[in-house]
KEDOBA-919530 format. One line per 4 residues: for each residue x, y, z of N, C-alpha, C. Coordinates in steps of 0.001 Angstrom, whole numbers. Layout:
N
X Y Z X Y Z X Y Z  ...
END
This chain:
298
833 -1209 0 0 0 0 862 1252 0  1897 1232 876 2787 2396 947 3530 2580 -372  3900 1437 -989 4610 1533 -2259 3701 2118 -3349  2419 1675 -3377 1467 2193 -4354 1256 3682 -4162
1156 4109 -2908 990 5531 -2614 2192 6317 -3108  3377 5765 -2886 4589 6465 -3320 4619 6605 -4828  4197 5524 -5536 4167 5603 -6998 3201 6669 -7461  2019 6730 -6811 1023 7746 -7182 1558 9154 -6988
2298 9350 -5889 2864 10670 -5612 3883 11030 -6678  4705 10057 -7084 5724 10320 -8101 5074 10668 -9427  4037 9905 -9801 3351 10177 -11060 2697 11545 -11042  2032 11865 -9939 1361 13166 -9835 2358 14300 -9893
3493 14142 -9247 4479 15224 -9240 5155 15382 -10593  5075 14337 -11439 5705 14424 -12749 4810 15077 -13786  3534 15317 -13445 2635 15974 -14388 3117 17394 -14651  3087 17808 -15878 3480 19168 -16208 2353 20121 -15914
2692 21418 -15873 1665 22435 -15679 654 22389 -16816  1108 22002 -18002 192 21939 -19141 -882 20889 -18899  -524 19745 -18290 -1506 18698 -18034 -2620 19187 -17139  -2331 20147 -16259 -3309 20619 -15288 -4165 21763 -15817
-3877 22242 -17015 -4605 23389 -17538 -6022 22986 -17954  -6987 23863 -17712 -8353 23582 -18168 -8419 23621 -19689  -9358 22870 -20254 -9575 22926 -21692 -10327 24209 -22009  -9741 25042 -22833 -10353 26312 -23219 -10746 26265 -24687
-11661 27162 -25040 -12030 27343 -26435 -11444 28660 -26926  -10846 28629 -28119 -10181 29790 -28676 -10768 30113 -30051  -10964 31399 -30298 -11257 31886 -31646 -9934 32324 -32250  -9574 31750 -33395 -8281 32069 -33994 -8464 32499 -35450
-7593 33377 -35893 -7534 33796 -37291 -6111 34274 -37555  -5811 34595 -38820 -4446 35022 -39085 -4197 35322 -40540  -2932 35472 -40858 -2467 35723 -42221 -1818 34449 -42734  -2361 33889 -43818 -1850 32636 -44326 -2412 31415 -43628
-3297 31622 -42655 -3897 30494 -41942 -4932 29788 -42819  -5679 30578 -43597 -6641 29995 -44522 -8032 29787 -43974  -8224 30088 -42698 -9533 29899 -42088 -9655 30737 -40821  -10902 30918 -40397 -11226 31401 -39055 -11837 30213 -38338
-11473 30003 -37070 -11936 28782 -36414 -12128 28988 -34916  -12988 28148 -34369 -13067 27957 -32927 -12481 26583 -32657  -11454 26557 -31850 -10724 25323 -31577 -10488 25239 -30079  -10472 24045 -29520 -10157 23969 -28100 -8665 23704 -27922
-8222 23776 -26683 -6788 23718 -26422 -6216 22307 -26550  -7066 21310 -26850 -6552 19977 -27182 -6268 19849 -28673  -6692 20859 -29466 -6507 20827 -30901 -7745 20411 -31667  -8857 20212 -30974 -10102 19819 -31637 -10787 21044 -32230
-11107 20985 -33520 -11800 22080 -34183 -13307 21929 -33959  -13917 22954 -33364 -15345 22949 -33068 -16141 23647 -34162  -15500 24574 -34848 -16120 25304 -35966 -15001 25867 -36819  -15243 25878 -38131 -14212 26408 -39022 -14889 26953 -40281
-14339 28059 -40798 -14835 28654 -42031 -13643 29085 -42864  -13608 28729 -44146 -12493 29183 -44987 -12393 30707 -45001  -11167 31221 -44905 -10931 32661 -44943 -9581 32894 -45594  -9555 33021 -46929 -8265 33147 -47611 -7568 34473 -47383
-8326 35531 -47075 -7705 36836 -46892 -7108 36976 -45485  -6099 37798 -45394 -5452 38077 -44113 -6479 38577 -43106  -6520 37932 -41941 -7524 38254 -40923 -6810 38418 -39588  -6409 39655 -39288 -5525 39921 -38162 -6239 40267 -36866
-7576 40350 -36886 -8301 40749 -35683 -9677 40094 -35698  -10003 39347 -34660 -11313 38698 -34586 -11767 38626 -33137  -13066 38792 -32943 -13682 38879 -31614 -14952 38042 -31572  -15215 37417 -30445 -16521 36836 -30192 -17348 37868 -29444
-18518 38206 -29981 -19397 39180 -29357 -20302 38493 -28328  -20879 39256 -27395 -21720 38648 -26346 -22882 37823 -26887  -23399 38165 -28079 -24520 37410 -28638 -24089 36184 -29434  -22784 35867 -29420 -22286 34706 -30136 -21858 34983 -31555
-22061 36208 -32029 -21582 36573 -33357 -20061 36744 -33329  -19454 36711 -34492 -18021 36928 -34632 -17792 38191 -35447  -16981 39089 -34915 -16582 40313 -35605 -15134 40151 -36031  -14847 40413 -37319 -13465 40252 -37777 -13108 41282 -38845
-11824 41605 -38884 -11253 42455 -39933 -10519 41535 -40897  -10860 41612 -42189 -10347 40631 -43140 -9564 41259 -44289  -8808 42260 -44050 -7927 42983 -44975 -8687 43955 -45863  -9793 43542 -46440 -10547 44439 -47321 -11919 44777 -46764
-12046 44700 -45433 -13298 45089 -44817 -13435 44550 -43408  -14579 44870 -42812 -14953 44353 -41499 -16282 43632 -41680  -16418 42510 -41013 -17584 41656 -41236 -18055 41088 -39905  -19380 40959 -39767 -19967 40298 -38606 -20656 39028 -39086
-20348 37910 -38436 -20822 36598 -38837 -21640 35952 -37731  -22578 35106 -38125 -23228 34178 -37207 -22711 32788 -37563  -21831 32220 -36752 -21258 30913 -37109 -22287 29793 -36989  -22220 28841 -37896 -23092 27670 -37840 -22427 26624 -36947
-22652 26757 -35659 -21996 25868 -34709 -22558 24455 -34774  -23811 24332 -35185 -24432 23010 -35252 -23722 22115 -36260  -23394 22682 -37422 -22697 21893 -38440 -21184 21929 -38265  -20703 22931 -37526 -19266 23071 -37317 -18540 23747 -38454
-19302 24327 -39380 -18645 24999 -40494 -19574 26041 -41101  -18978 27058 -41711 -19752 28080 -42400 -20382 29090 -41465  -20892 30170 -42043 -21487 31240 -41258 -22351 32112 -42155  -23257 32845 -41534 -24093 33824 -42227 -23539 35212 -41955
-23328 36005 -42999 -22873 37384 -42839 -24089 38261 -42536  -24047 38944 -41389 -25181 39789 -40998 -24861 41276 -41077  -23595 41613 -41243 -23201 43025 -41405 -21809 43062 -42008  -21577 44075 -42837 -20259 44190 -43463 -19993 45632 -43857
-18743 46039 -43705 -18278 47323 -44221 -17054 47040 -45090  -17202 47058 -46413 -16031 46868 -47272 -15100 48082 -47172  -13811 47833 -47274 -12837 48924 -47296 -12893 49611 -48660  -12956 50934 -48686 -12918 51627 -49981 -11685 51226 -50788
-11810 51321 -52099 -10757 50855 -53000 -9409 51521 -52684  -8383 50712 -52694 -7037 51207 -52432 -6609 51092 -50987  -7528 50698 -50106 -7201 50620 -48690 -7162 49196 -48172  -6680 49054 -46950 -6679 47777 -46248 -7188 47987 -44830
-7839 46958 -44305 -8353 46986 -42938 -7800 45779 -42196  -7094 46043 -41116 -6510 44958 -40332 -6959 44974 -38879  -7830 45914 -38514 -8179 46039 -37107 -9648 46355 -36930  -10227 45768 -35888 -11570 46123 -35463 -11654 45897 -33959
-12586 46577 -33328 -12789 46428 -31897 -14233 46777 -31569  -14968 45878 -30916 -16316 46235 -30482 -16249 47242 -29338  -17071 48270 -29417 -17114 49326 -28416 -18507 49387 -27791  -18650 50087 -26670 -19980 50239 -26069 -20957 50943 -27014
-22228 50802 -26701 -23319 51449 -27432 -23395 50990 -28888  -22927 49790 -29158 -23041 49233 -30497 -22071 49787 -31512  -21107 50568 -31078 -20125 51106 -32025 -19021 50086 -32307  -18360 50298 -33441 -17250 49444 -33847 -16084 50335 -34252
-14932 50064 -33689 -13709 50754 -34095 -13128 50031 -35301  -12740 50789 -36328 -12158 50236 -37542 -10882 51011 -37855  -9841 50302 -38216 -8607 50939 -38671 -8399 50694 -40151  -8377 51750 -40952 -8189 51634 -42400 -6916 52362 -42810
-6186 51776 -43736 -4930 52372 -44193 -4926 52531 -45705  -4360 53641 -46151 -4216 53949 -47570 -2825 54530 -47785  -2436 54711 -49021 -1170 55374 -49305 -1254 56818 -48825  -462 57167 -47824 -403 58544 -47353 -1291 58896 -46186
-2306 58064 -45884 -3180 58386 -44769 -3747 57103 -44161  -3846 57095 -42841 -4480 56000 -42124 -5585 56585 -41255  -6702 55856 -41157 -7867 56393 -40463 -8318 55489 -39328  -8615 56104 -38196 -9302 55444 -37106 -10755 55907 -37172
-11668 54952 -37274 -13084 55274 -37368 -13845 54614 -36233  -14866 55309 -35745 -15872 54693 -34884 -17194 54832 -35605  -17815 53688 -35908 -19034 53672 -36692 -20062 52773 -36016  -21302 52831 -36494 -22287 51842 -36079 -22693 51007 -37291
-23536 50038 -37072 -23894 49121 -38146 -24804 49763 -39184  -25377 50913 -38864 -26183 51640 -39847 -25321 52528 -40733  -24018 52567 -40446 -23099 53359 -41258 -22816 54741 -40714  -23420 55084 -39570 -23169 56402 -39004 -21743 56476 -38462
-21065 57562 -38766 -19679 57762 -38340 -19644 58728 -37164  -19082 58271 -36049 -19004 59084 -34831 -17631 59712 -34646  -16613 59021 -35083 -15232 59483 -34917 -14476 59211 -36206  -13690 60190 -36637 -12748 59994 -37743 -11458 60709 -37366
-10392 59932 -37230 -9073 60473 -36919 -8149 60080 -38063  -7479 61047 -38660 -6588 60771 -39783 -5141 61008 -39366  -4313 60032 -39670 -2879 60131 -39419 -2186 60167 -40772  -1515 61255 -41057 -865 61435 -42359 551 60876 -42344
979 60397 -43513 2340 59883 -43695 2694 58808 -42678  1732 57917 -42443 1916 56861 -41442 2342 55547 -42092  2481 55566 -43415 2864 54361 -44137 1874 54072 -45242  2152 53041 -46020 1262 52661 -47105 96 51827 -46628
-715 51386 -47578 -1914 50633 -47224 -1578 49377 -46430  -510 48679 -46795 -190 47437 -46098 822 47617 -44968  1600 48670 -45026 2687 48834 -44050 2289 49662 -42837  1041 50068 -42765 602 50925 -41678 -89 50111 -40582
-1327 50453 -40252 -2025 49870 -39108 -2031 48342 -39098  -1865 47803 -37900 -2321 46456 -37605 -3399 46622 -36515  -3276 45960 -35400 -4338 46091 -34406 -4326 47479 -33757  -5534 48014 -33532 -5731 49302 -32857 -6672 49066 -31692
-6410 49711 -30574 -7280 49559 -29417 -7593 50921 -28800  -8877 51130 -28514 -9270 52302 -27752 -9058 51999 -26277  -8485 52942 -25545 -8188 52726 -24133 -9341 53218 -23257  -9372 52812 -21996 -10379 53348 -21070 -10265 54855 -20891
-9108 55417 -21206 -8898 56860 -21085 -9402 57628 -22309  -9911 56900 -23320 -10429 57555 -24520 -9386 57844 -25575  -8168 57390 -25365 -7119 57520 -26374 -7083 56251 -27222  -6182 56220 -28192 -6096 55082 -29103 -4648 54602 -29184
-4464 53306 -29046 -3158 52689 -29215 -3081 52174 -30639  -2163 52710 -31423 -2049 52365 -32837 -668 51788 -33103  -582 50981 -34156 681 50346 -34492 971 50513 -35976  2235 50591 -36282 2715 50706 -37659 3601 49503 -37923
3245 48696 -38919 3929 47426 -39063 5351 47543 -39574  5581 48359 -40599 6873 48338 -41271 7617 49662 -41094  8822 49710 -41647 9589 50943 -41664 10047 51426 -40309  10365 50493 -39418 10813 50896 -38087 9708 51424 -37213
8460 51101 -37569 7318 51632 -36836 7264 51172 -35391  6658 51992 -34558 6464 51693 -33156 4988 51860 -32809  4625 51425 -31634 3281 51687 -31139 3218 53129 -30635  2102 53768 -30918 1858 55140 -30486 529 55207 -29760
397 56192 -28902 -890 56519 -28300 -1281 57902 -28800  -2473 57991 -29401 -2932 59265 -29932 -4243 59647 -29261  -4504 60952 -29240 -5763 61422 -28654 -6831 61564 -29737  -7968 62123 -29372 -9106 62204 -30287 -8859 63138 -31462
-7813 63951 -31390 -7461 64825 -32514 -6410 64197 -33421  -5862 63056 -33003 -4784 62415 -33752 -3404 62822 -33293  -3316 63689 -32291 -2016 64112 -31773 -1383 62981 -30966  -92 62775 -31179 620 61733 -30446 856 62192 -29012
399 61388 -28061 608 61715 -26651 1663 60817 -26018  2029 59745 -26740 3033 58842 -26183 3570 57953 -27297  4859 57651 -27218 5496 56716 -28138 6120 55596 -27331  5946 54356 -27774 6458 53201 -27039 7736 52678 -27698
8563 51969 -26946 9844 51498 -27496 9722 50237 -28339  8637 50065 -29032 8419 48900 -29862 6933 48774 -30129  6559 47808 -30961 5144 47556 -31132 4640 47681 -32542  5003 46758 -33397 4600 46839 -34797 3288 46128 -35092
2739 45404 -34133 1501 44673 -34424 332 45101 -33548  503 45155 -32244 -638 45470 -31391 -219 45962 -30026  -1159 46634 -29355 -927 47122 -27996 -2271 47228 -27295  -2286 46966 -26005 -3521 47161 -25235 -3175 47684 -23847
-4102 48406 -23267 -3955 48966 -21926 -4492 47956 -20916  -3646 47570 -19979 -4016 46612 -18946 -4665 47314 -17754  -5396 46575 -16910 -6051 47204 -15755 -5092 47888 -14794  -3821 47435 -14740 -2851 48059 -13840 -2244 49335 -14408
-2712 49753 -15587 -2189 50961 -16213 -1025 50734 -17142  -463 49531 -17130 624 49217 -18046 75 48966 -19451  963 48949 -20421 595 48702 -21806 1352 47485 -22298  610 46502 -22794 1214 45291 -23339 1314 45454 -24855
2499 45181 -25395 2798 45505 -26785 3377 44280 -27491  2876 44008 -28701 3434 42969 -29564 4273 43636 -30643  5520 43241 -30748 6499 44002 -31527 6813 43427 -32899  5977 42527 -33419 6143 42069 -34791 7514 41495 -35072
8177 42030 -36102 9475 41509 -36530 10618 41820 -35572  10331 42504 -34475 11331 42649 -33415 11403 41396 -32555  10487 40444 -32777 10512 39127 -32129 10383 39213 -30602  9515 40086 -30119 9375 40190 -28665 8042 40834 -28295
7649 40581 -27049 6494 41215 -26430 6991 42016 -25229  6407 43200 -25019 6835 44077 -23939 5637 44518 -23104  5838 44623 -21801 4879 45297 -20924 5568 46542 -20367  4934 47695 -20587 5566 48982 -20305 4706 49744 -19317
5324 50270 -18270 4542 50977 -17251 4314 52440 -17670  3513 53200 -16897 3213 54584 -17284 4432 55498 -17334  5539 55078 -16706 6770 55863 -16753 7692 55401 -17890  7165 54596 -18806 7886 54093 -19978 8997 53109 -19636
8903 52484 -18484 9856 51455 -18111 9324 50090 -18547  10171 49285 -19182 9797 47923 -19539 9854 47073 -18267  8691 46612 -17812 8620 45870 -16552 8521 44364 -16773  8273 43959 -18016 8172 42535 -18341 8357 42388 -19839
9012 41324 -20239 9208 41111 -21670 9350 39628 -21950  9047 39271 -23185 9355 37938 -23702 10179 38163 -24959  11452 37817 -24875 12355 38003 -25994 12373 36743 -26858  13017 36825 -28004 12928 35758 -29003 13334 34397 -28464
14370 34342 -27629 14889 33059 -27162 14613 32806 -25683  13637 33475 -25100 13376 33338 -23667 12696 32026 -23281  11985 31400 -24195 11152 30246 -23859 11787 28960 -24378  11703 27869 -23617 12339 26617 -24045 11695 26055 -25311
12530 25648 -26253 12095 25026 -27507 11225 25942 -28352  11368 27242 -28166 10575 28223 -28906 11497 29339 -29365  11278 29801 -30592 11873 31054 -31044 10723 31922 -31531  10554 33080 -30923 9468 33966 -31311 9753 34515 -32700
8829 34293 -33615 8948 34852 -34955 8353 36247 -34971  7298 36440 -35753 6597 37721 -35771 5658 37741 -34570  5937 38624 -33614 5148 38708 -32381 3833 39407 -32688  2742 38657 -32630 1460 39192 -33094 428 39199 -31962
-719 38568 -32155 -1810 38710 -31188 -1498 38126 -29823  -2186 38644 -28827 -1986 38185 -27457 -3269 38401 -26663  -3336 37795 -25487 -4412 38073 -24541 -3891 37830 -23136  -4012 38825 -22284 -3682 38672 -20866 -4908 38081 -20174
-4711 36962 -19483 -5801 36242 -18850 -6025 36721 -17417  -7232 36493 -16872 -7500 36928 -15497 -6573 36305 -14460  -6003 35123 -14748 -5088 34501 -13791 -3681 35082 -13848  -3472 36086 -14700 -2158 36715 -14824 -1286 36128 -15910
-1671 34976 -16442 -918 34393 -17546 -1198 35160 -18838  -367 34930 -19823 -501 35615 -21109 -479 34595 -22239  -1450 34712 -23152 -1420 33946 -24396 -676 34768 -25430  276 34144 -26118 1057 34809 -27151 913 34029 -28451
810 34735 -29571 832 34058 -30861 2188 34264 -31516  2691 33193 -32084 4039 33126 -32631 3920 32910 -34132  3644 34011 -34863 3387 33899 -36306 4699 33636 -37046  4669 32676 -37947 5913 32211 -38547 6178 32674 -39952
5452 33673 -40448 5563 34021 -41860 6780 34802 -42281  7439 35512 -41384 8580 36341 -41780 9916 35737 -41361  9907 34499 -40923 11151 33859 -40515 11450 34063 -39042  12364 33251 -38539 12801 33354 -37155 11947 32603 -36168
10859 31971 -36635 9927 31314 -35739 10238 29836 -35591  10093 29337 -34367 10176 27901 -34107 9290 27600 -32912  8693 26430 -32919 7836 26053 -31799 6375 26301 -32103  5560 26226 -31071 4105 26261 -31214 3601 27606 -31712
2421 27566 -32331 1790 28779 -32862 1251 29677 -31764  768 29073 -30677 200 29823 -29542 791 29245 -28271  1117 30116 -27328 1688 29690 -26053 981 30406 -24919  797 29711 -23809 362 30362 -22574 1523 30327 -21599
1902 31496 -21098 3034 31567 -20184 2651 32305 -18913  3322 31964 -17847 3103 32608 -16555 3902 33911 -16483  3649 34737 -15447 4443 35962 -15312 5951 35720 -15230  6356 34544 -14704 7792 34252 -14660 8246 33437 -15879
7422 33473 -16935 7761 32933 -18256 7920 31409 -18267  7096 30742 -17466 6988 29298 -17565 5892 28963 -18573  6195 28094 -19524 5204 27701 -20525 4281 26657 -19914  2981 26976 -19806 2021 26047 -19223 1115 25414 -20270
1156 25934 -21500 403 25303 -22594 1027 25708 -23917  1111 24745 -24810 1558 24983 -26180 487 24436 -27112  155 25188 -28134 -844 24690 -29066 -321 23455 -29785  -1210 22473 -30040 -777 21253 -30724 -529 21495 -32201
9 20483 -32852 411 20604 -34257 -765 20867 -35184  -1991 20542 -34740 -3171 20790 -35574 -3370 22271 -35871  -2801 23149 -35051 -2926 24597 -35242 -1650 25105 -35899  -1777 25563 -37139 -609 25983 -37904 -29 27286 -37370
1240 27526 -37681 1939 28701 -37151 1653 29950 -37981  372 30187 -38251 -32 31383 -38976 -1143 32110 -38228  -1253 31861 -36935 -2267 32530 -36112 -1761 33911 -35727  -2563 34943 -36013 -2184 36313 -35651 -3149 36938 -34658
-4310 36304 -34446 -5293 36820 -33499 -5839 35653 -32692  -5853 35803 -31371 -6399 34759 -30503 -7337 35414 -29499  -8488 34770 -29290 -9511 35284 -28381 -10041 34102 -27587  -9907 34165 -26248 -10360 33084 -25382 -11853 33256 -25117
-12641 32242 -25464 -14093 32384 -25417 -14667 32350 -24005  -13969 31728 -23066 -14562 31576 -21739 -14066 32607 -20731  -13583 33747 -21209 -13179 34847 -20327 -14310 35880 -20275  -14713 36334 -19069 -15776 37338 -18985 -15450 38579 -19806
-16490 39182 -20377 -16290 40300 -21302 -15535 41455 -20662  -15746 41675 -19351 -15066 42789 -18696 -13632 42451 -18297  -13181 41254 -18668 -11814 40832 -18355 -11061 40397 -19610  -11503 40911 -20754 -10817 40628 -22017 -9787 41720 -22251
-8520 41378 -22100 -7434 42348 -22266 -6570 41872 -23416  -6811 42497 -24581 -6094 42095 -25787 -6089 43249 -26772
END
């Protein structure tokens, strides 16, 4: 009996942190992924829809609809969960000719934030589904249609965190007039304001994620070679979870990437979950479905 107990203790102590993680459902999309999907953390696909265009931002709305930016527009879908595939489009805003759209964000009162980029000008818009425009902010000489905006986030302070993908671009914080109020030391893909006042930034081809405090000090980072058996490629979408862990996406399209497409890491950078091989390394947006709406930090 004592020997059996000892064996059980040894087996239990040998379980990894990943084995103890709850099974979560994730909404994923990306560039080169070829689909938008709901998949669980075991690698089982619960719903999938072909999506050939670059899809860098996707959200599950409280009513179960999916909001996504698909390079040439923003679209709201009702996924056919019963069949596990396909969806009905219930709203869409195509990007005017010559532009690209890589960002969207659901806002209160039914508004939607949209980031559109063109040669010479990039626009932050707040619109509703009837087409009414509440906010238009124009940033001049911010890059071309493809080299400008990626994910954009409105902060609780009413400012906007914007990113410039190419040309040495960094994350910026702008006010309602488009004036820059802050520049961050990195951030070519996305940035969000955390409840503690810090800003979490995904730095794209800089191969790192940064958390920066209000005094512009980097208080936490994940560098390219910080994680075992992983090399961060293009640092793209992320989500800070209520337990303090962070989901990171490791997009592999520009080189330098090795290891899983999505990782969950603790504040001390212990990997507690790695996405299985069923999820290709082209995920650029990840959204955890079982996190309360008021605790979605991404």
